N, C-alpha and C positions, 0 to 999 in steps of 0.2 A: 839391579833388582835383587840379585841373589843375596846380598848382604843386608837388605832392608828388614827391619823388624816390624812385623804386622801388629797393628793395634788389635787386641783381641775383641773386636766388635763385629757384629754380624754384617755390617756393610762391606767389610773387607778392604776398605780404603786406608791408605796410610794417613791421610788427613780427611776429616769429615767435611763433607760439602753440604751446607745447610739447605741448598736449593735442589739437591739431587736425591736419588734413592727412593723415588716414589714407585712402589711396587704393589702388586695385587693381582687378582684374577677376576675380571668381570664375569658375570654369569654367562654371557654369550659373547665370545670374541674369537674371530677367526684367526688361525695362526698366521704368522708372516709368510709371504710368498717364498717358494723354494728358490734356492740360489742357482743362478745360471752359470755359464762358464766364466772362469776367471783367469787372469793372466798369471804366468809363473812368477814365483817369488825367489829371492836369493840371488847370489852372485853367479857369475858364469861358471857353468859346470857343476854348480852346487845344487842342493835340493830345491826343487821348485823351479829350476831354470830349464830352458830348452836349448841346451848347448848344441850348436850346429844345425838347428832346425828353426823354422819360422814359427813364431808364437801365433797360434790360432785360437787361443782362449782356453785350451785344455792344459792339464798337467802332464807333460810327456814323461816325466821320470818320477817326481815325488810321490804322486798318488799311487802309482804302481808299486813303488818300493814299500810304501806303507801297507798296502794290501797284502804283499807277499810275506811280511814277517816283522814289520816294525812294531807290532803290538805285542810281541812275545816279551815277557818280562825278563827272562834270564835270571841271573843271580842278583838278589837284592842284598844290600849291606845289612848287618845286624841292627844298626841304629834304626833302620826303617821298621823292622819287625817290633822293636821295643816301643816305638811311638805308635805303631798300629795297634798293638795290644792295649796301650793306654786308652785309645779311643773306644775300643770294643768293651773294655772293662767298665768304663763309665762314659757312655755316649752323650750324656747331658753336660759333660765338662767341655765347654766350648774352647777353653784355652788349649786342651790337648789336641783338638782338631787344628787349631791355628799353628801349633808347633809342628804337626805332621805335614800340613800343607806348605809351610815355610821350608821344611827340610827337603821335600820332594822338588820344590822350585829351585833350591840351591843346587841339588844334585843334577838337575836337568834330565832326569830319567822319565821320559814321557810315558811309557807303559804304566809305571808305578803311579805317576801323576794322574793319569786317566782313571786308574782304579780308585784312588783316594777321592778325587773330585766326584766320581759317580756316587760313592757311598755318602759323601758329605752333602751333596745336593738332595739326596733322598730324604735327609733329615732337616736340612736348612735351605730350602729352595729360594727363600726371599733375599739371600745375600747377593745382591746385584754386583757388588764389587768383586766377588770371587768369580762370578760368571765372566766379567771383563778380564780378570787376571788369567783365567783358564784359556779364553780365546787368544789372548796375547801370547801365552806360552805355546799354543799350537801354531800360531803364525810364525813366531821366532824359530820354531823347530822346522819350519819349511812346509807346513800343511795349512795353507790359507783356506782351502775348502773345509777342512776340519774346524778352523776358527769360525767360519760362517755358520757351520752346523751348531757349534756351541752357542753362539748368539741366538740362533733360532730356538734352540731348546730352552735357553734362559728366558726368552720372550714368551714362550708358551707357558712357562711357569709364572712369570711376573710381567704381564703385558703393560702394566702401568709404570714400569721403570723408565723414566725419561733418560737417565744416564745410559742405560743399556741400549735403548733405541738409538741414541746419538752415537754410541760406540759402534753399533752394528752398521749404521748408515755410513759412518766414516770408514769403516772397514771395507764396505762395498765400493766406496769411491776410490779407495786406494788399491783394491785388488781386482776389480772388474776390468775387463778389456773394453775400454770405452770406444774402440773402433767398431764394436758390434752394435747394431741399432737396438737390439733387445736390452742392452745394458742400461741405457737411459730410461727405458720404460720400466725396467725392474727397480731402479732406484726411485722413480716417481711412484710406483705402486707401493714401495716400502714406506715412503713418506706418507702416503695416504693411509696405510695401515697404522703408522705411528700416531698420526693426529686423531684417527678414529679411536684408537685404544687409549691414548694418554693425553690428547689435546685439551680435554676439559680440566686438567689439573691446574690449580691456581698458579703453580710455579712452572708452567710449561712454556714460558716465553722463549727460552733458548731453542726449543724444538721448532717453534713457529718461525723464528728468525732464520734458522738454518734452512728451513723449507723455502722461505721467500728468497733468500740469497741464492740458493741453488737454481730455482726457476729463473731468476734474473740472469744467472750465468748461462743458462741454456738459451737465452734470448727470447723466451716466450712471455711477453708482457701480459697477455691475456691470462695466462696461468698465474702470474704474480697477482693480478687483481682478484682472481678467484680465491687464492689463498688468503689475501687480506679480507675478503668478504667473510670468510669463515672465522678468522681470528678476531675481527672487530666485534662479532656477536658473542664472543666467549669471554666471560669474566676472568681475567688473569691479573697478575700483579703489575705488569707493565702495559696495561691496556692503553694508557695515554701515549706511550711511546709508539705503539703500533699505529695509532691514529695519525700521529705526526709524520711517521714514515709513509703512511698511505697518502697523505696530502702532498708530500714531496713527489711521490710516484705519479700522482695525477697531474701536478703542475709541470712535471718534467717531460711528459709525453702527450701526444695527441690522443684525444678520447677514442678516435677511430682505431688506434693501435692497442689500446689497453682494455677495450670493451669488446664483447662479442657483437657480431653483426646485429643480432636481435636487440640487445640492450642499447647499442648506439642509435639505431633507427628509432627506437621508442623515445629516447631522450631528445633526439633531434626533432622528431615530430612535435614533441611538447614545446620545444623552443620555437618552432615555426608557427604553431598555433598562437603562441603568445607574442609573436613579433609581427605586428601589423605593418611595420615600416619596410619589410622586405619586398622589394619590387620584383615584378615578373621578369624584367630585363636581367636583373642580377641572377635570378634563378636559372635563366637560360644561358648565362655566360659560360663560354667554353673554358675548360680546364686544361692547362698545358700538359703535354705528355709527361708521364712519370708521376703525376699527382692524382692518379685514380684512387677513388675511395674503395671501401670494402665491397665485396660482392653484393649486388642488389642496388647499387647506386650508379647511375650513369653520370656523365660529365655535367649534365644540367642540374644535377641534384647534389653537387659537392657543397659541403659546408664551408662557409667563410671562416676567417679567423675569429671574427666576432661571435659567430654561431658556436664555434668550438669552445670559446671561453664560457658562453652561456651553458653549454653542455657540461663543462667542468663544474660550473656552479650548481647545476641541478644534481650532478653526481655527488658532489661533496655534501650538498644539503640532505640528500637521502641517507648518506652514510653518517652524517652528523646525528640524525635521529637514532640510528643504531648505536652510535657511540654514547649518546646520553643515556640510553636505556642500559647499556653495559655498565656505565659509570654507576648507575643506581644499584645494579646487582653487585658490583664490586664493593660498594659502600656497606651493603648489608652483610657481606661475608668478611669484611676486613678484620674485625675484632676477633672472629673465630680463627682466621688464618694466622693472625699475630700470636695467638695462643698455642699454635703448633710449633713446638721447639725441636721436636725430633720426628720428622716425617718418615724416616727410614726404619727398617727392622733392626732390633738389637735385643740380645738376650738379657740385658739388664732391665729391671722394672722401670716403668714410667712413674713420674711423680703424680700425686693426686690431682694437682692443678691441671695437668694435661689430660688426665683421664676424664675429669669433669668437663673440660673444654670439648673433648670429642663427643661426650654424651649430649651436651648442650647444642653443639653443631648439628648432630644428627636429629635432635628434636626439631630444630628450626627448619632444616632441609626437608624433613618429612612433612612438615606443616605448610611449607611455602613453595616447594619446587616439584618438578616433574619426576616421574618414576625413574627416568634415565639418570638424572642428577643424583637422586637418592641412592641408587645402586652404585654409582661412581664414588660417592662419598663413603659409602660403606666399604668399598674395596680399598680406598685410600686409608681408611681407619684401620682396616685389618692387616695393614702392613706394619704400622707402628704398634698396634695392639694385638698382634697375632697370638700372643700367649695368654690372652684374657678371655675366659669363657663367656663373660656377660655380653661381649660385643658379637661373638659368633651366634649366641642364642638370639640376640635381638635381630640380627640379620636374617636368620632362618625364619623367625616369626614374621618378619616383614615380607619376605619372599613367598611364604606359604599362602599369603593372600593373593598372589599373582600367578605363580607357577610351581608345580610340584617338582618337576625335574631339576630346576635351578635350586630349589630348596634342598633337594637330595645332594646336589653337587656341593653345596656349602657345607652340609654335614660331613660329606666324604672328605673334603679338604681339612676341616677342623679336626675330625677324629683320626684320620689316617696320617696326617702330616704334623700338624702343629700341637695338638692336644691329645696324644695317644694315651696318656695316663690320667686324664681328667674324667672322672666318672659321670659328672652331671651332664656334660654335653653328649656322652654316649647314651645316657638314659633318655634324653630328649630326642635323640635320633630314633631310638627304639620306639618311643611313644609316637613319633611322627609316622613311622612305618606301620605301626599297629593301627593308627587312625586311617591309613590308606588301605588297610586290609591285608598288608603283607606280613602275616604272622610269622612265616618262616624266616623272613629277613630280620624281623624284630628279635626273634629267638636267637639267631646267629650273632646279632650285634650285642645282645646281653651276655651271651657266652664269651664273646671276645673281650668285652669289658671286664668280666670277672677273671679271665685268664691274665689280663694286663695288670689288674690291681686286685689280687685275691684277698678274700676275707672281708670284703665290704658287705655289711648287712643290707644296705639299701639296694644293691644290685641283686643279691639273692632274693630279696622280697619282691623286687620287680619281676624277676623270672617266675616266681611263684604266682604272682598276680596275673601275668600273661598267660600261663598255662590254665589257671582257673577261668579266666575270661574266655579262653579259647576252647572251653569244654573238655579239658583234660585234668579233672581233679586228682586222678591217681598219680599223674606226673607232678602236680603241685605238692602232694603229700610226700612223694619220693624226694623231691628237692629239699623239703624241710627236714625230713629224716636224715638226709645226707648232711645237712648243715648242723644238725644236732650232734651227729657222730663226729664231725670234723672240729667242732668247737668244744670238745671235752676239756675240762680244767681251765676254761676261759669264761669271763663274764657273759659272753654271748651265748653260752650253753643254756642258761636260764631263759634268755630272751627267745631263742629259737624254740625251746620247749613250750613256752607259753603260746607262741604263734602256732605251733603244730597242734597243741591241745585245742585251741580255739577253732582251728579249721576242722578238726575231727568232730568237735561238739556242734558247731553251728552249721556246717555245710553237710557233713556226712551223718549227722545225728547219731553219733556213736559215743556216748559218754563213757563207756567202758574203756575204749582205746585212749580217750582223752585223759581219763583218770590215771591210766597206767603210765602215760607220758609224764604227767606232773609228779607222780610218786617216784618215778625213776630220777627225775630232776631234783626232787627234794632229798632223796637219798644221797645224791652227789653233792648237794649244796644245802644242807639243812638250815642254815642261817639266813636264807634268802627270803625276805618278807613277801616279795611279790609272788613267789611260787605258792606260798601258803594262801595268800589272798585269792589267787586265781583258782586254786583248788577249792577254796570255800565258795567262790562264785559258781563253779561247776556243780558242787553238791546242792546249792540252793536252786539251781536251774530246774531241778526235778520236783517231784511231789514231796514236800517236806514231811508229810505224815508217814510216807513209806521210807523216807531216806533219813530219818532221824539218827539212826546209828552211824551212818557215814558222816553226817554233819558233825556230830559230837566227836567222832574219832578224828576228823580233820582239825577241829578246834583244840582237842587235847594234844594232838601231834605238834601243833604250832606252839602251844604253851610249854611243852617239854623239849623244844628243839634248841634251846639256848639263844633265843632272840633277845634283844635288849629289853629291859623292863618296860619301857614305854610302849613297845610293840606288843609285848605280851599283855599289857593292860588293855589294849584295844581288843585283842582277841578274847580276853576274859570278859569284857563288857558285852561283846557280841554273844558269847556263850550264855551269859546271864539273861540277856534279852530274848534269845531263842528259847531257852527253857521256860521263861515267863510266858511267852506267846504260844509256844507249840509243844512244850515238854509234857511227858506223861507221868513222871515220877517226881514227887515233891522232894524226896531226899536228894535227888540230883540237883534240884534248884538250890537247896540249902547248902550243899557242899560247894557248889559253884559260887554262892554268895560269900562263904567264908574264905575261899581262895582269892576272891576278888578283893576282899578287905585287906588281906595280907599284901597283895600287890600294891594297893593304894598306899599302905604304910611305907612300903619299899620305895615307891616313886616319890612320896612326900619327903622321905629322908634325904634322897638324892637331890631333890629340889632345894631343900633348906641348905644342904651343903654347897650347892652352886651359888645360892644367895650370899653365903658367907665367904665367898671368894674361891671356892674349889672350881677347877676347870670343868666345864661341861663335857659329857661324853660325846665324842664325834659322831657316833652312830645315832645317838638320840637327837643330836642337833639336826642331822640329816633327815631323820624321820619327821621332826617337827616342821622342817621346811617342806617336805613332801606332803604332809597332812594338810597344810594350809590353815589360814585363819578361820575358814568357814566350818571346820570340823567341831563337833560337840566336845568340849573338854571332858576328858575321862572322869575326873573327880566329880565335876558338877553333875554329870549325867547319872551317877550311881544312886541307887535308891537309899533312902534312910534306913537305919536299923529296924529290924522287925519289932513291932510294938509288943508282941506276945509270942506264944508258941504257935500262933497261926501261921499258915504257910504264905499268905499273901503279904506283900511288902506294904509298908505304910504309904510310900510314895513311889510307885513303880516307874521306871524310866519309860519315856515315850518310845513305842515300837518304831524301829527304823528299817527293818528288813521287809516287813509286809508280806512274807511268804516267798519272796523272790528277790534275791540280792541284786539282781540286774536292774530292778526298778528303783533301787535306792543307792545307786552308785554315787550320786551327787552328794548325799548325806555323808557318805563315808570317804569322799574325796578319792574315789577310784581313779578318776582322771589324773590326779596328781601322782598317785602311786604307779599307775600303769604306764603313763605316757612319758615319764622322765627317761627317755631313751638315752640321754647323754651318759647316764651311769652305766650303760652297757657298752660304752666305747664308740658311740656314733661320732663321726667327725662333725656333723651338723644336725640340728634338729630337723624333723620332717617338715617339708614345705611343699605340700602336694601341688599347689598352684604353679610351682616352678616347673614341674614335669607335665602337668595337665593344664595348660593355659586356657582361660575361658574362651569359648567359641564365639 
């Protein structure tokens, strides 16, 4: 084993087993039973042996040696520290972990091995193959109790892992002192825990067969029948094989030996009622010694061989109905199961076909099955798809309809283990806690998410919204001001400034503070069109009669700030319309008109140049895309030249502001200018329904 090269996959096996590796964590699953006493391992006088003493089920030497100092690391070779540093510098590099684990296995240094596996499993708990490998290392080192503890820890992390359950049961069978009566009960209880946790898996046939064979070895035929009753009603891949083996079991043994007393008497009474030819004399016939039936039957009530055959037929007929129903369920799921090519965890991405298959399988199960089966399928899915946010989100939404605590447990697993750097699932968890009224918990979750992936605007805005909804507007303002300071010299500076100004204006009713924020942002980034537009919106939100000076100053600032000609043309048109509708000085209107005509000529010249093959200006192209097709063309909206020296225009443009810019946002395509968050560096556009699902 020391020289083997591990495949750098998350299952940790040298060769992938297509039927193994089913892992997950059901919402409510009891941990496996604690390990009882086990017999010593190793050769005579070696670790784990009881040299010179009677084996009573305890470790006379090995466990004591381990407790006294076996876990002290001592001096580790330099190669270990080099490989260890590689994992800490880049924990997401799975190959560096496999290199380190392979090295510690080759060296046989158990303290170092335990240290590495502990850190590794904290990050990759679904790697069932490495849990098995760790248990084997402990056992080979002479610590079978430690090996059992490793298996138990692994099963607490991934109770759907069939391979790990089988490995643990095999370990118990090989290490427990079977001379102790409690050992048999412990193995039986472990089997019960295994089938309760993972028995519904479509590929769980190996576990069921192992359980049946073990009960048969114990000589408990009634227990064998009970196990068959469970598996026959479970849709599995080899359902037909289980039924054939059950028929052989029934044909090979007397019904009185494989059925409980209650079931046998019930079936026999049905036979007796349907058999009118049974004579009273035969019923009273004495039975030879040694042929007594089960408790509750006297010698006069013993079943004849013919009756036993009829009991068998009734028994098989009842199980035939169960088998046929199971066959129908298997047929419904067969196509979905065939589409699952990688049921185990792996750091490599799944192909689209498998992701679609999981989604379709979940859709079908949620529409046609019980809550228990839906939860089980989600847990299976989240083994292979543990690194995909959409499946965790869907699972949490489903569970929220049933139980709050289990929903919280799903979010905890997703955010704490598998998706620590994915912001969306953290935001959904915070929203869930806020919906439950746990504002403090939601606040901590958002802070943790921002520390994990700093600089995300969506997380900071969610924190601001949480404080605002929680009745702490001053804290919301402080968070936005902090974001403005931290985003200096970045595209997000203008975005946060606009958000802060809107909060100050709309919620605190303080236009002075809001104006100061936008002016500072314009000073830092004078060529940002959105800042000028939002400042203009702010100025129009007041009384235009008293605020004429600020409005004209805002427009003049935009026209002289070096914006692209097309953007300046829009601001020039708005100045012209404002002076026409609300201005007090005719000379200002005439001056604005003349300036507007100059801009028209400049834009027209650039347009003709573009038609002749000149490349269009990138900034102007961007503005045209943002303005949208619904905006009024600047040239067409300009009034005709003055007919005389009169101040009125011959054809004045239609008023668009109406005294309040906020009421005319649609005409000016404010939605397009303001909502293009992608230009500010957002990873994804806003999708509020993603974080606030409909109730």
